[in-house]
C-alpha positions as CSV (number, residue, x, y, z in Angstrom):
1,X,-9.8,-24.4,-17.7
2,X,-9.6,-24.6,-13.9
3,X,-6.0,-23.6,-13.9
4,X,-3.2,-22.1,-16.2
5,X,-0.8,-24.7,-17.6
6,X,2.7,-24.3,-18.1
7,X,2.6,-24.6,-21.8
8,X,0.5,-21.4,-21.6
9,X,3.4,-19.7,-20.3
10,X,6.0,-21.4,-22.4
11,X,7.6,-23.0,-19.5
12,X,8.4,-26.7,-18.9
13,X,5.2,-28.1,-17.2
14,X,5.3,-29.6,-13.5
15,X,6.0,-33.6,-13.9
16,X,4.9,-35.3,-10.8
17,X,7.5,-37.8,-9.4
18,X,5.6,-41.4,-9.6
19,X,7.9,-42.9,-7.7
20,X,7.3,-40.8,-4.2
21,X,4.9,-43.8,-2.8
22,X,2.4,-43.3,-0.1
23,X,2.2,-44.1,3.7
24,X,1.1,-47.7,4.3
25,X,-1.8,-46.6,6.5
26,X,-3.1,-43.1,7.3
27,X,-1.8,-43.2,11.0
28,X,1.8,-43.1,9.5
29,X,1.1,-39.4,8.7
30,X,0.2,-38.6,12.5
31,X,3.2,-40.5,13.8
32,X,5.6,-38.7,11.4
33,X,4.2,-35.4,12.6
34,X,4.3,-36.4,16.1
35,X,8.1,-36.9,15.6
36,X,8.4,-33.2,14.9
37,X,6.4,-32.6,18.2
38,X,9.5,-34.1,20.3
39,X,11.6,-31.2,20.2
40,X,14.3,-31.3,23.0
41,X,14.9,-27.5,23.1
42,X,11.1,-26.8,23.7
43,X,10.1,-29.8,26.2
44,X,12.8,-29.4,28.8
45,X,12.6,-25.5,29.2
46,X,9.3,-24.0,28.3
47,X,6.7,-26.6,29.8
48,X,8.2,-26.2,33.4
49,X,8.5,-22.4,32.8
50,X,4.8,-22.2,31.9
51,X,3.9,-24.6,34.8
52,X,5.5,-22.6,37.5
53,X,4.1,-19.3,36.0
54,X,0.7,-20.2,35.5
55,X,0.2,-23.9,36.5
56,X,-2.7,-25.9,35.0
57,X,-4.1,-22.5,34.1
58,X,-1.4,-22.4,31.2
59,X,-3.3,-24.6,29.1
60,X,-6.1,-22.2,28.7
61,X,-4.1,-19.5,26.6
62,X,-2.3,-22.8,25.2
63,X,-5.7,-24.2,23.7
64,X,-7.0,-20.6,22.7
65,X,-3.5,-20.8,20.5
66,X,-4.4,-24.1,19.3
67,X,-7.8,-23.4,18.3
68,X,-7.5,-19.9,17.0
69,X,-4.1,-20.7,14.8
70,X,-2.3,-24.0,15.1
71,X,-5.4,-26.2,14.2
72,X,-6.3,-23.9,11.1
73,X,-2.7,-23.7,10.1
74,X,-2.0,-27.3,10.3
75,X,-5.5,-28.0,8.5
76,X,-4.2,-25.7,5.7
77,X,-0.9,-27.2,5.3
78,X,-2.3,-30.9,5.4
79,X,-4.7,-29.9,2.5
80,X,-2.0,-28.3,0.5
81,X,0.2,-31.4,0.7
82,X,-2.5,-33.9,0.3
83,X,-4.0,-32.1,-2.7
84,X,-0.9,-31.5,-4.5
85,X,1.0,-34.4,-3.5
86,X,4.1,-32.2,-3.5
87,X,6.5,-30.9,-0.9
88,X,6.9,-27.1,0.2
89,X,8.5,-25.7,-2.7
90,X,6.7,-27.3,-5.6
91,X,3.3,-26.6,-3.7
92,X,3.6,-23.2,-4.9
93,X,2.2,-23.9,-8.1
94,X,-1.1,-22.5,-6.4
95,X,0.5,-19.1,-6.9
96,X,4.0,-19.5,-8.7
97,X,5.3,-15.9,-8.0
98,X,5.5,-16.8,-4.1
99,X,7.8,-20.0,-4.5
100,X,10.2,-18.3,-3.0
101,X,8.4,-18.9,0.5
102,X,9.4,-22.4,-0.4
103,X,12.9,-21.7,-0.9
104,X,13.2,-19.7,2.4
105,X,11.7,-22.8,4.2
106,X,14.1,-25.0,2.7
107,X,17.1,-23.0,4.0
108,X,15.6,-22.8,7.3
109,X,15.2,-26.4,7.5
110,X,18.9,-27.1,6.6
111,X,19.9,-24.7,9.3
112,X,17.9,-26.5,11.9
113,X,19.2,-29.7,10.6
114,X,22.7,-28.8,11.4
115,X,22.3,-28.0,15.1
116,X,19.5,-30.8,16.0
117,X,22.1,-33.6,16.1
118,X,23.6,-31.8,19.0
119,X,20.2,-32.3,20.7
120,X,20.8,-36.3,20.4
121,X,24.4,-36.4,20.9
122,X,24.1,-34.8,24.5
123,X,21.7,-37.6,25.8
124,X,23.8,-40.2,23.8
125,X,27.0,-38.9,25.6
126,X,25.2,-39.8,28.9
127,X,24.0,-43.1,27.4
128,X,27.4,-44.3,26.8
129,X,28.8,-43.5,30.3
130,X,25.8,-45.1,31.9
131,X,27.1,-48.3,30.5
132,X,29.7,-48.1,33.2
133,X,29.6,-50.2,36.5
134,X,29.1,-47.1,38.3
135,X,27.5,-43.9,37.0
136,X,30.0,-41.3,36.9
137,X,27.7,-38.4,38.0
138,X,26.2,-40.4,41.0
139,X,27.5,-39.5,44.2
140,X,29.6,-42.8,44.4
141,X,30.8,-42.3,41.1
142,X,31.7,-38.6,41.4
143,X,34.4,-39.5,44.0
144,X,36.8,-40.3,41.1
145,X,36.7,-37.0,39.4
146,X,34.9,-34.3,41.4
147,X,37.1,-32.4,44.0
148,X,35.5,-32.7,47.3
149,X,36.7,-31.1,50.5
150,X,35.3,-29.8,53.7
151,X,34.2,-26.5,51.6
152,X,32.5,-28.3,48.8
153,X,29.0,-27.4,47.8
154,X,28.1,-30.6,45.8
155,X,24.7,-31.9,46.1
156,X,26.3,-35.0,47.3
157,X,27.9,-33.6,50.1
158,X,25.2,-31.4,51.4
159,X,24.4,-31.7,54.9
160,X,21.3,-29.9,56.5
161,X,23.5,-29.4,59.7
162,X,26.0,-27.4,57.6
163,X,25.8,-23.5,57.7
164,X,25.7,-22.5,54.1
165,X,25.3,-18.9,53.0
166,X,22.1,-18.1,51.2
167,X,24.3,-17.1,48.0
168,X,25.9,-20.9,48.2
169,X,24.8,-22.8,45.3
170,X,24.9,-26.5,45.2
171,X,26.8,-28.4,42.3
172,X,24.8,-30.7,40.4
173,X,27.1,-33.8,39.4
174,X,25.7,-34.6,36.0
175,X,26.0,-30.7,34.9
176,X,29.5,-31.0,36.5
177,X,30.4,-34.0,34.7
178,X,29.4,-32.5,31.3
179,X,31.4,-29.2,32.2
180,X,34.4,-31.6,32.2
181,X,33.6,-32.1,28.8
182,X,32.6,-28.5,27.8
183,X,32.9,-25.3,29.8
184,X,29.4,-24.4,29.0
185,X,28.2,-23.2,32.6
186,X,30.5,-20.2,32.3
187,X,29.5,-19.2,28.7
188,X,27.4,-16.2,29.7
189,X,30.3,-14.6,32.1
190,X,31.5,-11.2,30.9
191,X,34.7,-12.9,30.0
192,X,33.4,-16.3,28.3
193,X,36.1,-19.2,28.4
194,X,38.2,-20.1,25.6
195,X,36.8,-22.3,23.0
196,X,36.5,-26.0,23.8
197,X,35.7,-28.9,21.5
198,X,34.6,-32.3,22.3
199,X,35.7,-35.5,20.4
200,X,33.2,-37.8,22.3
201,X,30.3,-35.4,21.3
202,X,31.5,-35.4,17.8
203,X,31.4,-39.1,17.6
204,X,28.2,-39.0,19.1
205,X,26.6,-36.6,16.7
206,X,28.1,-38.8,13.7
207,X,26.3,-42.0,15.3
208,X,23.1,-40.0,15.3
209,X,23.5,-39.2,11.4
210,X,24.6,-42.8,10.7
211,X,21.3,-43.8,12.3
212,X,19.2,-41.4,10.3
213,X,21.0,-42.4,6.9
214,X,20.3,-45.9,7.7
215,X,16.5,-45.1,7.5
216,X,16.4,-42.1,5.2
217,X,17.5,-44.3,2.2
218,X,14.3,-46.7,2.5
219,X,11.1,-46.2,0.8
220,X,8.5,-44.0,2.2
221,X,6.4,-47.2,3.1
222,X,9.5,-48.4,5.3
223,X,10.1,-45.0,6.8
224,X,6.7,-44.8,7.7
225,X,6.8,-48.1,9.9
226,X,9.9,-47.1,11.6
227,X,8.5,-43.9,12.6
228,X,5.3,-45.5,13.8
229,X,7.3,-47.9,15.9
230,X,9.8,-45.5,17.0
231,X,7.0,-43.0,18.2
232,X,5.2,-45.7,19.8
233,X,8.3,-46.6,21.8
234,X,9.0,-43.2,22.9
235,X,5.5,-42.7,23.8
236,X,5.6,-46.0,25.9
237,X,8.8,-45.3,27.6
238,X,7.4,-41.7,28.5
239,X,4.5,-43.1,30.1
240,X,6.6,-45.8,32.0
241,X,8.6,-42.9,33.5
242,X,5.5,-40.8,34.5
243,X,4.2,-43.8,36.4
244,X,7.5,-44.2,38.2
245,X,8.3,-40.5,38.8
246,X,4.7,-39.5,40.2
247,X,5.7,-41.7,43.1
248,X,9.0,-40.1,43.8
249,X,9.4,-38.0,47.1
250,X,8.3,-34.3,46.5
251,X,6.6,-35.2,43.2
252,X,2.9,-34.9,44.3
253,X,3.9,-31.6,46.0
254,X,4.1,-30.1,42.4
255,X,0.1,-30.4,42.0
256,X,-0.3,-27.7,44.6
257,X,1.5,-25.2,42.6
258,X,-0.4,-26.4,39.5
259,X,-3.5,-24.9,41.0
260,X,-1.9,-22.2,43.2
261,X,1.0,-20.8,40.9
262,X,2.6,-17.5,41.1
263,X,0.7,-16.4,38.1
264,X,3.6,-14.4,36.5
265,X,1.1,-13.5,33.7
266,X,3.5,-11.0,32.0
267,X,6.1,-13.4,31.1
268,X,3.9,-16.2,30.3
269,X,2.2,-14.1,27.6
270,X,5.4,-14.3,25.9
271,X,6.0,-18.2,26.2
272,X,2.7,-19.8,25.8
273,X,2.1,-19.0,22.1
274,X,5.9,-19.3,21.7
275,X,5.7,-22.9,22.8
276,X,2.6,-23.8,20.7
277,X,4.5,-22.8,17.4
278,X,8.2,-24.1,18.4
279,X,6.8,-27.8,19.3
280,X,5.0,-28.7,16.3
281,X,6.5,-26.3,13.9
282,X,4.1,-25.9,11.1
283,X,6.0,-23.3,9.5
284,X,8.8,-25.4,8.5
285,X,6.6,-27.3,6.0
286,X,7.0,-30.6,7.4
287,X,3.3,-31.2,8.2
288,X,2.7,-30.0,4.5
289,X,5.4,-32.6,3.2
290,X,4.3,-35.5,5.3
291,X,0.7,-34.9,4.2
292,X,1.8,-34.9,0.5
293,X,2.3,-39.0,1.3
294,X,-1.5,-39.3,2.2
295,X,-4.2,-40.9,-0.2
296,X,-6.0,-38.3,-1.6
297,X,-9.3,-38.9,0.2
298,X,-7.6,-39.1,3.7
299,X,-10.0,-37.3,6.4
300,X,-7.9,-34.1,7.0
301,X,-10.5,-32.7,9.3
302,X,-10.1,-35.6,11.9
303,X,-6.2,-35.7,11.6
304,X,-5.7,-32.1,11.9
305,X,-7.5,-31.9,15.3
306,X,-6.0,-35.4,16.5
307,X,-2.6,-34.2,15.5
308,X,-2.6,-30.9,17.6
309,X,-4.4,-32.5,20.4
310,X,-1.9,-35.4,20.6
311,X,0.9,-32.6,20.5
312,X,-0.7,-30.9,23.7
313,X,-0.8,-34.4,25.3
314,X,2.8,-35.2,24.8
315,X,4.0,-31.5,25.8
316,X,2.0,-31.9,28.9
317,X,3.3,-35.5,29.9
318,X,6.9,-34.2,29.1
319,X,6.4,-31.3,31.4
320,X,5.0,-33.2,34.2
321,X,7.9,-35.9,33.8
322,X,10.4,-33.1,34.1
323,X,8.7,-31.2,36.9
324,X,8.5,-34.4,38.9
325,X,12.1,-35.3,38.9
326,X,13.1,-31.4,39.6
327,X,11.0,-31.7,42.5
328,X,12.3,-34.9,43.8
329,X,15.8,-33.3,43.3
330,X,14.6,-30.2,45.2
331,X,14.2,-32.5,48.5
332,X,17.9,-32.4,48.8
333,X,17.8,-28.5,49.1
334,X,15.3,-28.1,52.1
335,X,16.8,-24.5,52.8
336,X,16.2,-23.4,49.1
337,X,19.7,-22.5,48.8
338,X,19.5,-23.3,45.0
339,X,21.5,-25.1,42.5
340,X,24.4,-24.2,39.9
341,X,22.2,-25.1,37.0
342,X,23.8,-25.1,33.8
343,X,22.5,-21.9,31.5
344,X,18.7,-22.3,31.1
345,X,18.6,-23.9,27.5
346,X,19.8,-27.1,28.6
347,X,19.3,-26.8,32.5
348,X,16.7,-29.7,33.1
349,X,18.2,-31.9,30.5
350,X,21.6,-31.9,32.1
351,X,20.1,-31.8,35.8
352,X,17.5,-34.8,35.5
353,X,20.3,-37.4,35.1
354,X,21.4,-36.8,38.7
355,X,17.9,-37.3,39.9
356,X,17.9,-40.5,38.1
357,X,20.8,-42.0,40.1
358,X,18.7,-42.0,43.4
359,X,16.2,-44.3,41.9
360,X,16.2,-48.1,42.4
361,X,17.8,-49.7,39.4
362,X,19.5,-46.3,38.2
363,X,21.2,-47.9,35.3
364,X,17.8,-49.2,34.2
365,X,16.2,-45.7,34.5
366,X,19.0,-43.9,33.1
367,X,19.1,-46.0,29.9
368,X,15.3,-45.7,29.4
369,X,15.3,-42.1,29.8
370,X,18.1,-41.3,27.4
371,X,16.9,-44.0,24.9
372,X,13.4,-41.9,24.8
373,X,15.4,-38.6,24.3
374,X,17.4,-40.0,21.5
375,X,14.7,-41.9,19.8
376,X,12.9,-38.5,19.8
377,X,15.6,-36.7,18.4
378,X,16.0,-39.2,15.7
379,X,12.2,-39.2,14.9
380,X,12.8,-35.3,14.4
381,X,15.7,-35.5,12.3
382,X,14.1,-38.0,10.0
383,X,11.1,-36.1,9.5
384,X,12.6,-32.9,8.6
385,X,15.2,-34.4,6.6
386,X,12.4,-36.3,4.6
387,X,10.5,-33.1,4.3
388,X,13.7,-31.5,2.8
389,X,14.6,-34.2,0.3
390,X,11.1,-34.9,-0.7
391,X,10.5,-31.0,-1.7
392,X,13.9,-30.8,-3.5
393,X,12.9,-34.2,-5.7
394,X,9.7,-32.7,-6.2
395,X,11.0,-29.5,-7.6
396,X,14.1,-30.8,-9.3
397,X,13.2,-33.5,-11.7
398,X,17.0,-34.2,-12.7
399,X,17.7,-35.2,-9.0
400,X,15.1,-38.0,-8.8
401,X,17.2,-40.5,-10.6
402,X,19.9,-39.9,-7.9
403,X,17.8,-40.2,-4.9
404,X,20.1,-42.5,-2.7
405,X,23.4,-40.5,-3.4
406,X,21.7,-37.1,-3.1
407,X,20.4,-38.2,0.3
408,X,23.8,-39.6,1.5
409,X,25.4,-36.4,0.1
410,X,23.2,-34.4,2.2
411,X,23.7,-36.3,5.4
412,X,27.3,-36.4,5.0
413,X,27.2,-32.3,4.5
414,X,24.9,-32.1,7.5
415,X,27.1,-34.2,9.7
416,X,30.3,-32.4,8.8
417,X,28.5,-28.9,9.5
418,X,27.1,-30.2,13.0
419,X,31.0,-30.7,14.0
420,X,30.7,-26.8,14.8
421,X,28.1,-27.6,17.8
422,X,30.2,-30.1,19.4
423,X,31.9,-27.0,21.1
424,X,31.0,-24.9,23.8
425,X,30.5,-21.9,21.7
426,X,28.9,-24.0,19.2
427,X,26.0,-24.8,21.8
428,X,25.7,-21.3,22.5
429,X,25.2,-20.6,18.9
430,X,22.6,-23.2,18.4
431,X,20.5,-21.4,21.1
432,X,20.7,-18.3,18.9
433,X,19.8,-20.5,15.8
434,X,16.9,-22.0,18.0
435,X,15.2,-18.5,18.7
436,X,15.7,-17.6,14.9
437,X,14.0,-20.6,13.5
438,X,10.9,-20.3,15.8
439,X,10.5,-16.6,14.8
440,X,11.3,-17.3,11.0
441,X,8.4,-19.9,10.6
442,X,6.0,-17.6,12.4
443,X,6.5,-15.3,9.3
444,X,6.2,-18.1,7.0
445,X,2.7,-19.2,8.6
446,X,1.7,-15.5,8.0
447,X,2.6,-15.5,4.6
448,X,1.2,-19.0,3.6
449,X,-2.1,-17.7,5.2
450,X,-2.1,-14.5,3.1
451,X,-1.1,-16.6,-0.1
452,X,-3.9,-19.3,0.3
453,X,-6.9,-17.4,1.6
454,X,-6.4,-14.0,0.2
455,X,-4.7,-14.3,-3.1
456,X,-5.7,-17.8,-4.2
457,X,-9.2,-17.0,-2.7
458,X,-11.7,-18.1,-0.1
459,X,-14.1,-19.6,-2.7
460,X,-11.5,-21.7,-4.6
461,X,-9.8,-22.9,-1.2
462,X,-13.2,-24.0,0.1
463,X,-14.0,-25.7,-3.3
464,X,-10.8,-27.6,-3.5
465,X,-11.5,-28.8,0.2
466,X,-14.7,-30.0,-0.9
467,X,-13.8,-31.7,-3.9
468,X,-11.0,-33.7,-2.2
469,X,-12.7,-34.4,1.4
470,X,-16.4,-34.2,0.4
471,X,-16.9,-32.0,3.4
472,X,-17.8,-28.3,3.2
473,X,-15.0,-26.2,4.9
474,X,-17.4,-23.7,6.8
475,X,-17.1,-20.1,6.1
476,X,-16.7,-19.1,9.6
477,X,-13.7,-21.4,9.9
478,X,-12.3,-19.8,6.7
479,X,-12.8,-16.3,8.2
480,X,-10.8,-17.5,11.2
481,X,-7.8,-18.0,8.8
482,X,-8.7,-14.9,7.0
483,X,-8.7,-12.4,10.0
484,X,-8.0,-14.0,13.4
485,X,-5.1,-16.0,12.6
486,X,-3.1,-13.5,10.9
487,X,-3.5,-11.1,13.2
488,X,-2.9,-13.6,16.1
489,X,0.3,-14.6,14.5
490,X,1.4,-10.9,14.0
491,X,0.7,-10.4,17.6
492,X,2.7,-13.7,18.7
493,X,5.7,-12.7,16.6
494,X,6.0,-9.4,18.6
495,X,5.6,-11.2,21.7
496,X,8.1,-13.9,20.8
497,X,10.5,-11.2,19.5
498,X,10.3,-9.3,23.0
499,X,10.7,-12.6,24.8
500,X,13.9,-13.4,23.0
501,X,15.4,-10.0,23.3
502,X,14.3,-9.8,27.1
503,X,15.1,-13.4,28.4
504,X,17.1,-15.2,25.8
505,X,19.6,-13.1,24.4
506,X,23.1,-13.8,25.9
507,X,25.1,-13.9,23.2
508,X,28.4,-11.4,23.8
509,X,30.7,-12.2,20.7
510,X,30.3,-9.8,18.0
511,X,31.1,-12.1,15.4
512,X,28.4,-14.6,16.5
513,X,26.1,-11.9,16.6
514,X,26.8,-11.0,13.1
515,X,26.6,-14.5,11.7
516,X,23.2,-14.9,13.5
517,X,21.9,-11.8,11.9
518,X,23.1,-12.8,8.5
519,X,21.5,-16.2,8.8
520,X,18.3,-14.7,10.0
521,X,18.0,-12.2,7.2
522,X,19.8,-13.8,4.0
523,X,17.3,-16.5,3.4
524,X,14.4,-14.2,2.9
525,X,16.3,-12.4,-0.1
526,X,14.9,-15.5,-1.8
527,X,11.5,-14.1,-1.5
528,X,11.9,-10.7,-3.4
529,X,14.6,-12.4,-5.5
530,X,12.2,-15.2,-6.9
531,X,9.1,-12.7,-7.4
532,X,11.4,-10.8,-9.8
533,X,12.8,-13.7,-11.4
534,X,9.2,-15.1,-12.1
535,X,7.9,-11.9,-13.4
536,X,10.9,-11.7,-16.0
537,X,10.0,-15.2,-17.3
538,X,6.4,-14.1,-18.4
539,X,5.6,-11.9,-21.4
540,X,3.6,-8.6,-21.8
541,X,3.5,-5.7,-19.5
542,X,4.3,-5.6,-15.9
543,X,0.7,-5.9,-15.1
544,X,-0.1,-8.9,-16.9
545,X,3.4,-10.4,-16.2
546,X,2.2,-9.9,-12.1
547,X,-1.3,-11.4,-12.7
548,X,-0.1,-14.3,-14.7
549,X,2.7,-15.0,-12.2
550,X,-0.1,-15.0,-9.1
551,X,-2.5,-17.5,-11.1
552,X,-2.3,-21.0,-10.1
553,X,-0.2,-22.9,-12.6
554,X,-0.5,-26.9,-13.1
555,X,-2.7,-26.8,-9.8
556,X,-4.4,-30.0,-10.0
557,X,-4.4,-33.5,-8.3
558,X,-1.8,-35.6,-9.5
559,X,-3.7,-38.6,-10.1
560,X,-5.2,-38.8,-13.6
561,X,-8.9,-39.8,-12.8
562,X,-8.9,-37.1,-10.1
563,X,-7.6,-34.5,-12.2
564,X,-10.1,-35.3,-15.0
565,X,-13.2,-35.1,-12.6
566,X,-11.6,-31.9,-11.1
567,X,-11.3,-30.3,-14.8
568,X,-14.8,-31.4,-15.6
569,X,-16.5,-30.1,-12.5
570,X,-15.1,-26.7,-12.4
571,X,-15.6,-24.5,-15.3
572,X,-13.8,-21.6,-16.3
573,X,-16.3,-19.3,-14.9
574,X,-15.7,-20.6,-11.4
575,X,-12.1,-20.5,-11.8
576,X,-12.2,-16.9,-12.7
577,X,-14.1,-15.6,-9.7
578,X,-11.2,-13.7,-8.1
579,X,-10.3,-10.4,-9.8
580,X,-6.5,-11.5,-9.3
581,X,-7.2,-14.3,-11.5
582,X,-9.1,-13.0,-14.8
583,X,-8.3,-14.6,-17.7
584,X,-5.3,-13.0,-19.7
585,X,-5.7,-12.9,-23.5
586,X,-2.6,-13.9,-25.3
587,X,-0.8,-10.9,-27.1
């Protein structure tokens, strides 16, 4: 046989979920994965940071990261999902002893889902307040709530003839308006404020989850269509905003910085690969699970490149959108006094609303901008939740009869957990989780590479790709996966770890530090734990148990016709080409 069956190990065989469904069109896979690229925590901080450090030249290390690491990993995950038609847990039929990696991915996905809703609740908070006759954070609207006097340093009362100290900072009305809800601007002081909770943000968070629930309970074909139209709408609004923002005063000045940046190379070496990994997030398994809904003969070579290049285009467009608006706001600070920005993770997301109030038809542009962010976050939540649920249903057959009930129960649990992040301390806690999630998925990428191209084997991987696509995966491309990509990921991980500790660690509460440490480390206990569990399930001496646990079990295309051809084409000799997979005689 090409693979070992569960019958040989006296375990229950894998039973494919025949009710999973498929994408209506191959492009639905592309739109679903692009939904994961619209990560608010990445797009409004890191792109602008890169732009001012390296300018347009930041695309060079970014594209190197894309070619050397991201594209090969995306291709590998697309292959795994499409060949197996299962999510990121059951896919480890390819080497069952490492299924703990899938459970680590599951926990990290769930942790991320707990705080993602706040990324949509904040723009929804501004969206609802934009519906008032006078936008509250406009200069006219701020008179009703902002304390303004002769010593005021608000951007609305700034006068170039006034003598301000170089240490003076100008208050941004939209930032101050948000601080009325949560005292987030003082979170990094030595004496942080008391915890403050926002009922308004909690309602917004619940509305986000209600919207996700209305989509998630649909069949995959309907979800694909919704994601397709939603992603198209997001990109259309982004394009419209770019066309408008490029004509703002000061916007075109940014191009001179693009070709003559400060060249802060040291910091950019931390950020460029960090951005590439955090944006699409292949380590979370979403690409793999979305690919599991493809038809078996979908051209994964083309879609892997198209997906990664589209992601780079989206990030570049969003970076310029942010930079154009920030440069426009800077026109109100000709003496470079500086602004009293909220802490960096949310700086531009909370500052841009002020710039929108200076446009013609500010209500229209504000509603368009916030709608773009909200839809992008909804796409992200839907894709990641779908990835989690699909993987759970694939692995636990008993839950397949209760898909709707389990889906709604999971969403309710996520919504209740999200309440934590509707407080000022919760938002700071979310920042720590963001860094942990990116670092964790880098390790997951590295482990997955080792399992596929070293343990499963180069020859087998090439053979399966050729069988599924009728195209040969070149040996030089395999060598990138085997040698270059793992070393690159290890280097990126170390640089990212240094970046987080040098630039991003601002949490001073020991209880919060301990909780973040527990969340960062405890999921990884599933990896050795499942290895021990799987070894104890098998029979024989320890060496035989390990070899049998490493061998692919029930690893075949789920379609009966494809499976029969696969079994007939590859005989036992081909299957036993790797020394870790030699046939094991029964005792």
